N, C-alpha and C positions, 0 to 999 in steps of 0.2 A: 716269776711267772704269775699272771693273774688269769683266772677263769671266772666268767660271769654266767650264772644260771638264772633263767627266768621262765617260769611256766605262766604264760599270759594269754588269756582268751581275748580275741579281738585284735590280732596282729595286723589286720587289714585297715584299721582305722587310724586317723591322724594322731590321736592321743598316744597310742602305742609308739608310733614312729618317732614322735617328738621326744617321748620319755626315753626310748631306747637309745636314740642318738645322744641324748644328754648323759645317759649312764656311761656310754662308751667314751664320750669326751671327758667326763669327770674322772673315770676310773682307769681308762686305757687298758682294758683286758686284752691278753694275747689270744684268748679263745672265748667265744660267746656261744652259749647253748640256749636256744629259744625253743620252747615247746608249745605247740598249738595243735590241739587234736581235731579242730574243725576245718582246717585248711590243708589241701593236698594238691599234688599234681603241679600244673603250670603256675598256679597262684603262689605256691611256695617259692618257685624260682623267681617270679616277678617281684615278690616282696623282698627276698634276699638280695636281688639285684638293686632294688630301690634303696635298701639300707646300706649299699656299698660293698656287698659281698659278691664275688664273681661266681662262687660255687656254694651250693647248699652244704656240702661236706667235703673236707679236704684232709688228706692223710700225708704226713711228712715223716720220712725216715730220719732218725737222728744221726748226726755225723759221728757221735761217740757211742758205740753200742753198749758200753758199760753203764751209760746213764739212761738207757732206754727204759720206758715204762709204759704200761698199758692204760688207756683211758676209755671209759665207757659212760655214755650219756643215757640215762634211763628214764622212761616214762612207764610207770606201772598202771595197769588198767584198774578202774574202780571195781571190776568184777574179781572176786576173790579167787575163783578157779583159774582165771587167766594170770593173776599175780603168782599163784603157786606154780604154774607152769613156767613163768619167767624165772622164779627163784631156782627151780630145778635146772633150767637151761643155763643160767649163770653159774650155778655150782659146778656144772659139768665142763665149763670152759677150762682149757689148760692154761690160759693166760695168767691166772693168779698164782699158778704154781711155778712159772718160769720167769716172770717179770714182776717188778713192783706194779701194783694195780691201784688205780683210783677210780671210783664211780661217783657220779653225781646225777641228780634228777629229782623228779617227783615220784617218791616210792609209794605214795598213797597209804602209808602205814606209819604208826608211831612205835617207838621202842619201849615206852613205859607210860603209865597213867598221867605222869606229870607233863607229858607232851600234848595233852588234850584239855580243852576247857569246854565243857558241855553239861547240860542237865542230865544227859544219859551217860551211864558208866561205859568205859571203853570195853571192847571185846578182848578178854584175856587170851583167848585161843589165837586170835589174829596176832596179838602182840608176841605170843610165844613162837608162832611160826616165823615171824619176821626175825626175831632174835636167833632162832635156829639157823636161818639162812645166813645171817651175818657171821655166826660162829663157824658154820661149815666152810665158809670161804675165808676164814681167818681175817675178817675185816674189823676195823675199829671206826667209831664215829669221830669225826674231826672236831666236833663241838661247834661253838658259834659265839659271836658277840652281837648284841642288839636284842630286839624283841624276841621273846621266847617262841612265838608261833609264826609260821611262814604262810599260813592260809587262814582265811576267815570267810564265813558266809555273809558277813556285813549286815546282819539283821539286828534290829533294835530289840526285838523279842525273839527268844530262841537262839541267841547268839552261840555259834560254835566256832572254836579256833583250834588249830592243830599245827604241829610241826611235821609237815609232810615232805618238805624239800631239804635235802641234806647232802653232805659230802662224806663218803666212806673211803677207806684206803686200807691196804695191807700194812703190816709193820715195816716191811721192806721199803715201801713208798714213804712212810713217815720218817724213816731213817734218812732218806735222801733229802727230805724237806722238813727238818725238825721245827723250824720257826713258822710253819704254815698257820695262817690266820683266816678264819671264816667269818664273814660279816653279813648279817641280815640287814638289808637296806630297807628304807621305808616304802610301804605300798603307796602308789600314786595313781595307777590306772588299771589295776588288776586285783583279783581276790588273792593272788599269790604275791609275796614280796620277792624282789630280785635278791639273789644270794651271790656274794663275791668271795672267792678264795684267792689269797695272795701267798705264794710260797716264799716270798722274800720281802716281808713287810717292813722295809726300811724307810725312815722319814726322809723327805726330800724338801730342801729349801730352795724356792724359786727366786729368792732375793727381792729387793724392792723394785716395783714396776715403775717405769717412766710415766709421766703424765700424758694422757691422751684425751682429746676432746671427744665427747660422745653426742651424736645427734639427738639421742633420746632426751638429753637435757633440755633441748629447745621446746619440748612438750610442756615444760613447767613455766608458767608466766613470770616467775620470779627470777629466772636465770639471766635474761638480758641485762638486768640491773647490775649484775656483777661486773661486766665489762665497763659499764658506764662509771661505776664507782672507782674502778682501777684507773681509768683515763682521768677522772677528776682528781685523784690522789697524785698522779704523776703525769701531768699533761705534756711535759716536754722531754720525757725520757722513755723511749719505747721499751728498752730492756727492763727497766724497773716496772713498767706497766704490765709487761708479760709475766714477770715474776709475781707481781701482786695478784694478777688475775688467776694464775696457776694456784696460788695458795688459797685464794677465796673460793675457787671452783672446787678444789679438793675438799676443803672444809664444808662447803655447802652440800656436796655430794654425800659426804659421810654423815653429816648431822641433820640435813633437811630432806634432800631428794632420796638419798640412800642408794648404795651400790646394789644393783639388782642381783648380782651373783652372791653377795653377802646376805641379801634378803632371802634368796632361795636356800642358801645353806641354813639360815636360821629357821625357815619354815620346815625344812627336812629334819632338822634337829628336834623341833617341837613335835612333828609327826612321829618321830622315832620314840620320844618319851611318852607320848600319848598311847602309842601302840604297845609299849612296854607296860604302862599302867593298866591297860585293858586286859592284859594277861591275867590280872588278879580278879577280874570281875567286870561285868558290863555296867556302863554308866551312861545315862542319856546325855549328860552335859559333856562328857568326853567325846561321845559319838558326834554331837553337834559341832563341837570344836574341831574335830577331825574333818568333818565335811567342809567347814568354813576355811580351814587351812589348806585343804586340797584345792578348793576353788581359788584361793590366793596363789597357790603354787602354779596353777594353769594360767592365771593372769600374768604372772612373772614371765611365763613363756611368750606371751603375746608382746611384752616389751622387748624380749630378747630377739624376736623376729627382725625388728628394725636394726638392732645392733649387729646381728650376724649378716644381714643383707648388705649393710654398708661395707663391712670388712671383706666380704667375698669379692667385691669389686666387679660384680656382674649386674646386668640389668634385671632388677627385681620383678618388674611388671611382665617381662617376657618369660621368665623362668619359674614363676609361681609365687604364691602368697602365703606359703607355709614355711615353718622352720625345719626344712628337710635336710637329709644327709648330704645333698649336693653342696649346700652352702657350708656345712661344717667340714666336709672333707676338703673343700677348697681352702679353708683356713688352716687346717691341720697339716696339709701337704705343702704349704708355702715354704 
């Protein structure tokens, strides 16, 4: 089972929608938790519907009661008094006493001084209160892989980074899902990074993919010459011409044009490494490189629009000019 958590301001803009759909398509979470403190009411319903969700919140009863567990999605207020009231309310819940319990969200607190990078020292009283809450509920932090911090103010001067988003669970829950893995994904369109938990992180081999012609190749002026060379090499044998063109196009895409999905993975990997390095201190060169890579990342999205529009087999001009969930869902559900 996979659960995706993302505290993202600006869920109504196109960048969020495109990035969220890409996260869902890339990681296929069973449950997605999106936190947005500045949108409510009908706008929440409209956005969730646009992203492909029929309901903002859905509860499902397990078929096997022995495997039942309690799940809580948390957003803790920046106001300390409200956070303390939330800690008290969660502590009083009987759920963590009767069922395995897992919590996730933006807790707006850190567990220790190593979870914060700032010129100002962390408040030890707040750290102590948060640790007391975790201890009173018999919770454990599930850890993480990836960059140390999940939030950043993104300032070149006065940079502040903290680990505010996390997954917590009782020992009962951890016993059920011993191999659970928590992954901090790269930040692309928010000051918070998405966080993914996978309770069964097993490798999956998709096998070798068949050759498919992509219309985005025609945007490169060097592409038409590939077919001309193949016909010149085998003018009287169409089977050999097709085979030769397939090999040429595959090599050309890998070495010259570049697979946009591989490029995107490479950019995300570099962003991940940069954000890890920034955990050790602010660097103007790294900040500039991060900005440039983020711009390249969104440029890749614009190339993907044409790719997904073609595969959806719907009229692009009638249904929109963005890389929306409609087109992605039409591909996934085929």
